[in-house]
C-alpha positions in Angstrom: -123.7 -102.1 -55.2 -120.8 -104.4 -54.3 -118.0 -104.5 -57.2 -115.8 -106.8 -57.2 -113.5 -107.4 -60.5 -115.5 -111.3 -60.3 -118.8 -110.3 -60.4 -121.3 -107.2 -59.3 -124.3 -106.7 -57.6 -127.6 -104.6 -58.5 -130.7 -104.1 -56.9 -132.9 -107.5 -57.5 -135.6 -106.3 -60.1 -138.3 -107.5 -61.7 -136.9 -106.9 -64.9 -134.1 -110.1 -63.5 -137.0 -112.5 -63.6 -136.7 -113.8 -67.1 -132.6 -114.5 -66.9 -133.4 -115.6 -63.0 -135.2 -118.2 -64.1 -133.5 -119.9 -66.7 -131.3 -119.8 -63.9 -133.4 -121.9 -61.3 -134.2 -124.3 -63.8 -131.0 -125.4 -65.4 -130.2 -125.7 -61.7 -133.1 -127.1 -60.1 -132.1 -130.3 -59.1 -129.3 -128.9 -57.5 -131.0 -125.2 -56.1 -133.9 -127.4 -54.3 -132.0 -130.0 -52.3 -131.9 -126.3 -50.3 -134.3 -124.7 -51.0 -138.0 -124.4 -50.3 -139.1 -122.3 -52.9 -137.6 -123.8 -56.1 -140.7 -126.1 -56.9 -142.6 -123.2 -56.6 -140.8 -121.6 -59.2 -142.8 -123.0 -62.7 -142.8 -120.6 -64.5 -141.2 -116.6 -65.4 -144.7 -115.2 -63.9 -143.8 -117.9 -60.0 -140.5 -116.3 -60.8 -141.8 -112.9 -60.5 -143.7 -113.2 -57.6 -140.2 -114.3 -55.9 -139.0 -111.1 -56.4 -142.0 -109.2 -55.8 -141.7 -110.9 -51.9 -138.6 -109.3 -51.7 -138.5 -106.0 -52.7 -140.1 -103.1 -52.5 -138.6 -103.0 -48.5 -137.3 -99.8 -47.0 -134.0 -99.4 -47.5 -133.9 -100.1 -43.4 -135.4 -103.1 -43.6 -134.8 -105.6 -46.2 -132.1 -105.2 -49.3 -132.2 -107.8 -52.2 -129.7 -108.2 -54.9 -128.8 -110.1 -58.0 -125.1 -111.2 -58.4 -124.0 -111.1 -62.0 -120.9 -113.1 -62.8 -119.6 -112.0 -66.9 -122.8 -110.0 -67.0 -125.4 -113.8 -66.6 -127.4 -113.9 -63.4 -125.3 -116.1 -61.1 -128.1 -116.0 -58.0 -128.8 -113.8 -55.3 -127.7 -112.0 -52.2 -130.0 -110.2 -49.6 -130.0 -108.8 -46.6 -132.9 -110.2 -45.2 -133.9 -108.5 -42.1 -132.4 -105.3 -39.9 -133.1 -104.9 -36.7 -131.9 -101.6 -35.3 -133.2 -102.7 -31.8 -131.9 -105.9 -31.3 -128.7 -105.0 -33.3 -128.5 -107.7 -35.5 -129.1 -108.4 -39.3 -130.0 -111.6 -41.2 -128.5 -112.7 -44.5 -129.6 -114.7 -46.8 -128.0 -116.1 -50.4 -127.9 -118.7 -53.3 -125.3 -119.0 -56.4 -125.1 -121.1 -59.2 -122.8 -124.5 -59.1 -120.7 -122.3 -61.3 -120.5 -119.2 -59.5 -119.7 -121.2 -56.5 -115.9 -121.4 -55.1 -114.9 -117.8 -56.2 -115.4 -116.5 -52.4 -118.6 -113.9 -53.9 -120.4 -115.3 -50.9 -118.0 -114.4 -48.0 -117.2 -110.9 -50.2 -120.4 -110.1 -49.9 -120.6 -110.9 -46.1 -117.9 -109.0 -45.3 -119.0 -105.7 -47.6 -122.3 -106.1 -45.8 -121.0 -106.1 -41.9 -119.1 -103.0 -42.5 -122.0 -101.6 -43.8 -124.7 -102.9 -41.8 -122.0 -101.4 -38.4 -121.4 -98.1 -40.2 -125.1 -97.3 -41.1 -126.8 -98.6 -38.2 -124.9 -100.5 -35.9 -125.5 -103.5 -36.3 -123.5 -106.2 -34.3 -124.3 -109.8 -35.2 -124.6 -110.9 -38.7 -126.7 -114.3 -38.6 -126.6 -117.0 -41.6 -129.5 -119.6 -41.7 -129.5 -123.1 -43.3 -129.8 -126.3 -43.0 -128.1 -129.1 -41.8 -127.8 -130.9 -44.7 -126.5 -127.8 -46.5 -122.8 -128.5 -46.0 -121.5 -125.4 -47.9 -123.5 -122.7 -46.4 -122.2 -123.9 -43.5 -118.4 -123.4 -44.2 -119.5 -120.3 -46.1 -120.9 -118.9 -42.0 -117.8 -120.3 -40.5 -115.4 -119.2 -42.7 -116.5 -116.0 -42.7 -116.0 -116.4 -38.6 -120.0 -117.4 -38.0 -119.8 -119.3 -35.0 -123.2 -121.7 -34.2 -125.1 -120.4 -31.9 -128.6 -122.0 -31.9 -130.3 -124.9 -33.4 -134.0 -125.7 -34.3 -134.5 -128.6 -34.3 -136.9 -130.8 -37.4 -136.8 -127.4 -38.4 -138.4 -128.7 -42.3 -138.2 -131.4 -44.5 -136.2 -130.8 -47.5 -135.4 -133.1 -49.9 -137.5 -136.0 -47.8 -134.9 -135.7 -45.3 -136.1 -134.3 -41.9 -133.3 -131.2 -41.4 -132.9 -128.7 -38.5 -132.0 -124.6 -38.5 -128.7 -124.2 -38.1 -128.5 -120.1 -37.4 -124.9 -118.9 -37.4 -123.6 -115.6 -35.7 -120.9 -113.5 -37.1 -119.9 -110.0 -35.3 -119.3 -107.1 -37.3 
């Protein structure tokens, strides 16, 4: 668990579903611009399904955390994949608008880089984001990421065809 004076992370749990659903519901219009799954989360049961799809993996495969700010759910940070064979890992995250701008994601990324390098010899951390997600692109660059790959026409999000941008960060 990462703990900081601005926020804390706890392992993502179905026990967080109610509070997380309320946050997603409040932030729906904003989050749905960047995250495909938001439209699928219609109630606490579908929020529970979202969580269940992310938890339950062995620690050496994936790890997902709830981000808390002032004892309120503020988002999710996840180590989406850990690939020791390729020496790479992918992180994923989302934060409420209120939680953004406080360096939370970069702190999580920096701590994760150190942890994964020590535990698994991971040399590259990947951040995948849609071309329309300027905030995630900014975070990737701010944390030292370099654009390494583009998957054209990856999806249609918010009615617009989007490329997927893949940033690499050295650990």
